[in-house]
C-alpha positions in Angstrom: 126.1 135.8 108.3 122.9 133.7 108.8 122.3 130.8 106.5 118.7 131.7 105.8 116.8 135.0 105.2 113.4 133.7 106.2 112.4 131.0 108.8 109.4 129.7 110.6 109.5 128.9 114.3 111.3 125.6 114.8 113.3 125.9 111.6 117.1 125.4 112.0 119.3 128.5 111.6 123.1 128.7 111.5 125.3 131.7 112.1 128.8 131.9 110.7 131.4 134.6 111.0 135.0 135.5 110.7 137.3 138.2 112.1 137.3 137.1 115.7 140.4 136.6 117.8 141.4 132.9 117.5 139.9 130.8 120.3 137.7 133.7 121.6 134.3 133.0 122.9 131.4 134.1 120.6 128.1 135.0 122.2 125.0 135.3 119.9 122.0 137.4 121.1 118.8 138.8 119.8 116.7 141.4 121.7 119.0 140.8 124.7 118.3 137.1 124.8 121.2 134.5 124.4 120.5 132.5 121.2 123.9 130.7 120.9 127.5 130.4 122.1 130.6 128.9 120.6 134.4 129.5 120.2 136.2 130.8 117.2 138.6 128.4 115.6 142.4 129.0 115.1 141.6 131.2 112.1 139.1 133.3 113.9 136.0 131.8 112.2 132.9 130.3 113.9 129.8 128.5 113.0 127.0 127.6 115.4 123.3 126.9 115.5 121.0 129.8 116.5 118.3 128.7 119.0 115.5 131.1 120.0 113.8 130.2 123.3 110.7 132.2 122.1 110.2 134.0 118.8 107.7 136.4 117.5 107.0 137.0 113.8 109.0 139.9 112.2 112.6 140.8 111.5 115.1 139.7 114.1 118.6 141.0 114.4 121.2 138.5 115.6 124.4 139.9 117.1 127.6 137.9 117.4 130.0 139.3 120.0 133.6 138.0 120.0 135.4 141.2 120.8 134.0 142.7 117.6 130.3 142.8 116.8 128.9 141.0 113.8 125.3 141.4 112.8 122.8 139.5 110.7 119.0 139.5 110.4 116.3 137.0 109.7 112.6 137.3 108.9 110.3 135.1 111.0 107.0 134.2 109.4 104.1 132.3 110.9 102.4 130.1 108.3 100.5 127.0 108.5 100.2 124.4 105.7 97.2 122.8 107.4 95.2 125.8 108.6 93.3 126.3 105.4 92.5 122.6 105.1 91.3 122.4 108.7 89.0 125.4 108.2 87.6 124.1 104.9 87.0 120.7 106.6 85.1 122.3 109.5 82.8 124.3 107.1 82.2 121.1 105.1 81.3 119.1 108.2 78.9 121.9 109.3 77.0 121.9 106.0 76.8 118.1 105.9 75.3 118.1 109.4 72.8 120.8 108.6 71.8 118.9 105.4 71.3 115.7 107.3 69.2 117.5 109.9 67.0 119.0 107.2 66.6 115.6 105.4 65.6 113.9 108.7 62.9 116.6 109.3 61.7 116.1 105.7 61.4 112.3 106.1 59.8 112.5 109.5 57.1 114.8 108.1 56.5 112.3 105.3 55.9 109.5 107.8 53.3 111.5 109.7 51.3 112.2 106.5 51.3 108.6 105.3 
């Protein structure tokens, strides 16, 4: 079981499971890549952090192998809380610069006439 259904890259994610042989090694993988290792406790339960080296957006299946295979999945989304603000700021700066350039032209034409 994974503690979250949806994450963004860099968010912490924990896998827990039960039914392993007590003391057995638990190997977690996703798309063939190791994403965690731990040992089951004396009751056959484990809990460990899942760490992706690289991660792409979409649904990722995480497999825990401790003699039996346990499976969980997580949705990875790429969102940015500052992306919209940065784009808006760039557009605003552009229009301020264009406006300043037009005003400068207007005033320089006035000076020539007077």
